[in-house]
C-alpha positions as CSV (number, residue, x, y, z in Angstrom):
1,M,226.1,109.9,1.7
2,A,222.0,109.4,2.0
3,R,219.8,111.2,-0.3
4,N,217.9,114.3,0.8
5,D,214.5,115.6,0.7
6,P,214.7,119.4,-1.1
7,A,211.5,119.9,0.6
8,L,212.6,119.5,4.0
9,P,214.7,122.6,5.4
10,P,218.1,121.3,6.5
11,A,219.3,121.2,9.7
12,V,223.0,122.1,11.6
13,V,223.8,120.2,14.8
14,L,226.5,122.2,17.1
15,G,228.7,119.1,18.3
16,G,230.0,116.0,16.2
17,W,230.7,114.0,19.2
18,A,228.4,110.8,20.0
19,T,225.4,113.0,21.3
20,A,225.0,114.3,18.0
21,L,224.2,111.0,16.5
22,P,221.0,110.4,17.2
23,L,219.9,113.7,16.0
24,V,222.2,113.2,12.6
25,R,220.5,109.6,11.9
26,R,217.1,110.4,13.0
27,L,216.7,113.6,10.5
28,G,219.3,112.0,8.1
29,R,216.9,109.0,7.7
30,E,213.8,111.0,7.2
31,G,215.5,113.0,4.2
32,V,217.0,116.4,6.0
33,E,220.0,117.4,4.7
34,V,222.6,117.5,7.8
35,H,225.4,119.6,8.7
36,A,227.2,118.4,11.8
37,L,230.1,121.2,13.1
38,G,232.9,119.3,15.1
39,A,236.5,118.2,15.3
40,A,238.4,115.6,13.1
41,A,238.4,112.6,15.9
42,D,234.0,113.3,16.3
43,P,232.4,110.2,15.4
44,A,230.0,112.1,13.4
45,R,232.2,112.7,10.6
46,R,231.7,109.4,9.7
47,S,228.0,109.1,9.6
48,R,227.0,108.9,6.0
49,Y,223.7,110.9,7.2
50,A,226.2,113.8,7.9
51,R,227.9,116.6,5.8
52,F,230.6,117.2,8.6
53,V,232.3,120.4,9.0
54,D,235.8,120.2,10.7
55,L,236.2,123.6,12.5
56,G,238.5,122.0,15.3
57,R,239.0,122.6,18.7
58,G,240.4,124.4,21.2
59,E,240.5,128.7,21.8
60,G,238.2,130.2,19.9
61,M,236.2,126.9,18.5
62,A,232.6,128.6,19.6
63,G,233.7,131.4,17.1
64,R,234.3,129.7,14.2
65,W,231.2,127.9,14.6
66,L,229.1,131.6,14.6
67,E,231.3,132.7,11.9
68,W,230.3,129.3,9.8
69,L,226.6,129.7,10.5
70,V,226.3,133.7,9.4
71,E,228.5,133.0,6.7
72,S,228.3,129.3,5.1
73,A,225.0,127.4,6.8
74,P,221.8,127.0,4.3
75,R,219.4,129.8,5.1
76,G,216.3,128.4,7.0
77,A,218.2,125.6,8.6
78,V,217.1,124.5,11.9
79,V,219.9,125.0,14.4
80,L,220.3,122.2,17.1
81,A,222.8,122.0,20.5
82,A,224.1,118.6,20.8
83,S,226.6,120.5,23.3
84,D,226.8,123.0,26.3
85,Y,228.7,125.2,23.4
86,G,226.2,125.0,21.2
87,A,223.7,126.2,23.7
88,E,225.8,128.5,25.0
89,L,226.2,129.5,21.0
90,I,222.8,130.0,20.2
91,A,221.7,132.0,23.7
92,G,224.1,134.3,23.2
93,N,223.8,135.2,19.6
94,R,220.1,134.2,18.8
95,A,219.0,137.8,17.0
96,R,222.1,137.4,14.7
97,L,221.1,133.9,13.8
98,V,217.6,134.6,13.1
99,E,218.7,137.7,10.9
100,A,221.0,135.3,9.1
101,G,217.8,133.2,8.3
102,L,218.4,130.2,10.5
103,V,215.9,128.7,13.0
104,P,217.1,128.3,16.5
105,M,216.1,126.0,18.8
106,E,213.5,127.3,21.3
107,M,215.3,128.0,24.3
108,N,214.8,130.6,27.2
109,D,218.5,132.4,26.7
110,E,218.4,133.5,30.3
111,A,217.6,129.9,31.6
112,V,220.3,128.3,29.5
113,L,222.9,130.6,31.2
114,I,221.6,129.7,34.5
115,M,222.0,125.9,33.6
116,L,225.3,126.3,32.2
117,D,226.6,127.5,35.6
118,K,226.3,125.2,38.4
119,Q,226.2,127.6,41.3
120,R,223.4,129.6,39.8
121,T,221.5,126.1,39.2
122,A,222.0,125.3,42.6
123,D,221.1,128.5,44.4
124,L,217.8,128.2,41.7
125,A,217.0,124.8,43.0
126,A,217.5,126.0,46.4
127,S,215.0,129.0,45.6
128,L,212.2,126.6,44.3
129,G,212.9,124.3,47.3
130,I,213.8,121.4,45.5
131,P,216.4,119.1,47.1
132,C,220.2,119.3,46.1
133,P,223.3,119.4,47.7
134,R,224.8,122.2,49.2
135,T,227.3,123.5,46.6
136,L,229.9,126.8,47.8
137,P,232.2,128.3,45.7
138,V,235.8,127.3,46.2
139,K,239.4,128.8,45.5
140,E,241.1,126.8,48.3
141,A,240.8,124.4,51.1
142,Q,239.8,126.8,53.6
143,D,236.3,128.0,51.8
144,V,235.2,124.8,52.7
145,A,236.1,124.3,56.2
146,G,233.7,124.0,58.6
147,R,231.1,124.2,56.4
148,L,231.6,120.7,54.5
149,D,232.5,117.6,55.3
150,F,234.8,115.0,53.2
151,P,234.6,113.3,51.3
152,L,233.1,115.9,48.6
153,G,232.6,116.9,45.5
154,L,234.8,119.2,42.9
155,K,232.7,120.2,40.3
156,P,233.3,122.9,37.5
157,V,231.0,125.8,37.3
158,H,231.2,125.3,33.7
159,S,231.2,121.7,32.6
160,H,231.9,122.1,28.8
161,L,235.0,124.2,29.6
162,F,236.2,121.5,32.2
163,H,235.4,118.7,29.7
164,A,238.1,120.0,27.5
165,H,240.5,118.7,29.8
166,F,238.8,115.9,32.2
167,K,237.0,112.4,31.5
168,D,235.6,112.8,35.2
169,K,232.1,115.2,35.5
170,V,233.4,115.7,39.1
171,F,236.5,115.0,41.2
172,R,235.8,113.0,44.6
173,V,238.4,114.4,47.1
174,H,239.2,112.9,50.3
175,D,240.9,115.4,52.3
176,E,242.7,118.9,52.6
177,R,245.7,117.9,50.9
178,E,243.9,116.6,47.7
179,L,241.5,119.4,47.7
180,N,244.3,122.1,47.3
181,A,246.2,120.0,44.7
182,K,243.0,119.5,42.5
183,L,242.5,123.2,43.0
184,E,245.7,124.2,41.9
185,L,245.3,122.1,38.6
186,T,242.4,123.5,37.6
187,S,243.0,127.0,38.8
188,R,245.9,126.6,36.1
189,L,244.1,125.8,33.7
190,G,241.9,128.5,34.4
191,L,238.7,126.8,35.4
192,E,236.3,127.9,38.3
193,M,235.5,125.2,40.5
194,V,232.5,124.5,43.1
195,A,232.8,122.0,46.2
196,T,229.8,120.0,46.7
197,E,228.2,117.4,49.4
198,L,227.9,114.0,47.6
199,I,224.6,112.4,47.1
200,E,225.8,108.8,48.4
201,G,224.6,105.8,47.0
202,P,224.9,103.4,43.7
203,D,224.7,104.8,40.2
204,A,221.8,102.8,39.9
205,G,219.9,105.7,42.1
206,I,220.5,108.3,39.0
207,G,217.7,109.1,36.5
208,T,217.0,111.7,33.9
209,Y,213.7,114.0,33.4
210,C,213.4,114.8,29.8
211,A,211.1,117.3,28.5
212,Y,210.0,119.8,25.8
213,L,208.0,123.1,27.1
214,D,206.4,125.8,25.2
215,E,206.6,129.3,25.6
216,R,204.3,129.5,28.4
217,S,207.2,126.9,30.0
218,E,203.9,124.4,30.0
219,V,205.4,120.7,29.4
220,L,204.2,119.4,25.9
221,C,205.8,116.1,26.7
222,E,207.9,114.1,29.3
223,A,210.0,110.9,29.8
224,T,212.2,109.3,32.4
225,K,214.9,107.2,31.9
226,Q,217.6,105.4,34.4
227,K,221.6,105.8,34.1
228,P,222.3,102.7,36.2
229,R,226.4,102.6,34.9
230,Q,228.5,105.6,33.8
231,Y,232.6,105.4,33.0
232,P,234.0,106.4,35.0
233,P,232.0,105.2,37.5
234,K,230.6,107.8,39.9
235,A,232.1,110.5,38.2
236,G,231.2,110.4,34.6
237,T,229.0,109.5,31.4
238,G,226.1,107.2,31.0
239,T,227.1,103.6,29.9
240,L,223.5,102.0,30.4
241,H,220.2,103.8,29.4
242,V,217.3,102.2,30.7
243,S,213.8,103.9,30.0
244,D,211.2,104.0,33.0
245,W,208.5,106.2,34.5
246,C,209.8,107.4,37.6
247,E,207.0,110.2,39.5
248,E,209.8,111.3,42.0
249,T,212.1,112.2,39.2
250,A,209.6,114.2,36.9
251,Q,208.2,116.0,39.7
252,L,211.6,117.3,40.5
253,G,212.4,117.9,37.0
254,R,209.3,119.7,36.4
255,R,209.5,121.9,39.3
256,L,213.1,123.0,38.3
257,L,212.1,123.5,34.4
258,T,209.0,125.6,34.8
259,G,210.7,127.6,37.7
260,A,213.3,128.4,35.6
261,R,210.7,129.3,32.7
262,V,212.3,127.0,30.8
263,R,211.2,126.8,27.0
264,G,211.9,124.0,24.3
265,H,214.2,120.6,25.2
266,A,215.9,120.4,28.3
267,N,216.9,117.6,30.8
268,V,217.2,117.5,34.7
269,E,219.6,114.3,36.4
270,V,219.0,113.3,39.6
271,K,220.0,110.9,42.2
272,R,218.6,109.1,45.0
273,D,220.4,109.6,48.4
274,E,220.8,106.6,50.2
275,R,221.2,108.1,53.5
276,D,217.6,109.7,53.6
277,G,215.8,107.8,50.5
278,Q,215.2,111.7,48.8
279,V,215.8,112.4,45.4
280,K,218.1,115.2,44.8
281,L,219.5,117.0,41.9
282,I,222.3,116.6,40.1
283,E,222.4,119.0,37.3
284,C,220.1,120.3,34.3
285,N,221.2,120.5,30.5
286,Y,219.8,122.6,28.1
287,R,220.5,120.6,25.3
288,F,220.1,116.9,23.6
289,L,221.9,114.5,25.5
290,Q,223.7,111.0,25.0
291,G,220.9,109.2,26.3
292,T,218.9,110.7,23.3
293,A,219.3,107.5,21.4
294,L,217.8,105.6,24.3
295,L,214.6,107.8,24.2
296,Q,214.1,107.7,20.6
297,A,214.6,103.5,20.3
298,A,211.9,103.7,23.4
299,G,209.6,105.8,21.2
300,F,210.0,109.6,22.7
301,D,210.8,111.0,19.4
302,I,212.4,114.1,21.0
303,V,214.3,114.9,17.8
304,G,211.6,115.0,15.4
305,F,209.3,116.6,17.7
306,T,212.2,119.4,18.0
307,Y,212.8,119.6,14.3
308,N,208.9,119.6,13.4
309,R,207.8,121.9,15.8
310,L,210.5,124.3,14.8
311,T,209.2,123.8,11.1
312,G,205.6,124.0,11.6
313,R,205.5,120.0,10.2
314,P,202.9,117.8,12.2
315,L,204.6,116.7,15.8
316,P,205.2,112.8,15.8
317,S,203.3,110.4,18.5
318,M,205.4,110.1,21.6
319,E,204.6,106.5,22.3
320,Y,207.1,105.7,25.1
321,R,208.4,102.1,26.0
322,K,209.4,101.3,29.9
323,G,212.3,98.7,29.7
324,V,214.0,99.6,26.7
325,R,217.9,99.2,27.3
326,G,220.7,101.0,25.7
327,I,224.2,100.4,25.9
328,F,227.7,102.2,24.9
329,L,229.4,98.5,25.0
330,A,232.9,99.6,25.1
331,N,232.9,102.0,27.5
332,D,230.0,99.9,29.7
333,L,233.2,97.2,29.8
334,R,235.6,99.3,31.1
335,A,233.5,100.7,33.5
336,F,232.8,97.0,34.9
337,P,236.0,96.3,37.1
338,G,235.2,99.8,38.9
339,Y,231.8,98.7,39.9
340,R,233.3,95.1,40.7
341,R,236.1,96.6,42.8
342,M,233.2,99.2,44.5
343,G,231.2,95.9,45.3
344,E,228.0,97.2,43.2
345,L,228.3,94.8,40.3
346,T,229.5,91.0,40.8
347,T,230.6,89.3,37.3
348,G,228.0,86.9,37.5
349,A,225.4,90.3,37.5
350,Y,227.1,92.1,35.1
351,L,227.3,89.0,32.6
352,R,223.7,88.5,33.1
353,S,223.0,91.9,32.3
354,L,224.4,91.9,28.8
355,A,222.7,89.1,27.8
356,R,219.4,91.1,27.9
357,P,218.5,92.7,24.6
358,H,220.2,96.1,24.5
359,H,219.6,98.8,21.5
360,P,223.5,99.8,20.8
361,M,223.7,103.4,21.0
362,M,226.8,103.8,18.9
363,L,226.5,100.9,16.4
364,S,224.3,101.4,13.7
365,R,223.6,98.6,10.7
366,D,222.7,101.5,8.3
367,D,225.5,103.6,9.8
368,P,228.7,101.6,11.0
369,G,231.3,104.4,10.1
370,P,231.1,106.4,13.7
371,A,231.3,103.2,15.8
372,L,233.7,101.2,13.7
373,G,236.0,105.0,13.5
374,L,236.0,105.4,17.3
375,Y,236.4,101.9,18.3
376,C,239.4,101.4,15.9
377,G,240.7,104.8,17.8
378,M,240.5,103.2,21.0
379,A,242.1,100.2,20.1
380,R,245.3,101.9,18.4
381,K,245.6,104.0,22.0
382,W,245.2,101.0,23.9
383,L,247.8,99.3,21.9
384,V,250.0,102.2,22.0
385,R,249.6,102.1,26.2
386,R,250.4,98.8,26.0
387,T,253.9,99.1,24.1
388,V,254.9,102.1,26.3
389,R,254.0,100.2,29.6
390,R,256.0,97.3,28.0
391,G,259.0,99.4,27.1
392,G,258.4,100.0,23.4
393,P,258.7,97.4,20.6
394,R,261.4,94.8,20.1
395,S,263.4,95.0,17.2
């Protein structure tokens, strides 16, 4: 366990998965006492910089988090959301957290609830004149008949509820029969879904706008990055991130965040549509992302900026460098066969891309536990699946 500086206010990170690691490490290295709430399998559990609190997953998780915050969190602690559940908890319980002596992230709480709802986000974007795919609520295939063409995307209204069951961010649906089958499955799980036009083009066209806005929704700092590979391809979370500056991405992101009167740290994901060349909205996340590790490596210290602003300390410089590459290697290796099948990446091009310098998004020399634990777990699952396919162990 790292040594803490008692002069620094503690921090609580809501969520213990890979998204939490750049927060835990950045603050822990400075001497901040960091508590991370999560479940037993979360990588943050093995970080030397976290005092991990295992509150489990599943039904009632958010309630357990809130109870721990109110009853057990150190007074004066900054509360940071590294998950949608965390953002929703802060937005719905800000007064109670403040009353308990905590310092929750700056947010426009109403905007948080809009961003957590895919249909409301699409409606907001349309009202602001922001290019985005047509999105419709759907319960059965006939709801989109004559209104959307196949293939189409089937997305959850609330991503954090969907991710408890599926790895994909979106189902790519090719016909009415497949749409009804997916809707029957999601309905059994109690998930609300929307149908959306697909933004055609390679994943290399995906970008993210990251910013911090003040109480007047004026931008205090901003950056953009690319997410050229993800797992699963076309529908997953980023495996490769690259720092850049794309003015089109920034303009769209600013319009959405200022139009929604966002306050605090938020991120807007976009994709360039190969059919018309326009950059279009995918989603907005009102929390820290897995890509935060890339931003930190490139000099955009959004974690330090957020913590220092909440605690009244001097704000760090934000000297953002373009061309820095961050990789989740294990998942990137899993993603490659899919890109090769789609013709988006050859073996030679992939190997050449790996030969370039990368910042490891999970592995850290001074904090190896999270990566080693995760990779060992992945290896065990692979061996189990391989044994099952072969008909069990031989005597």
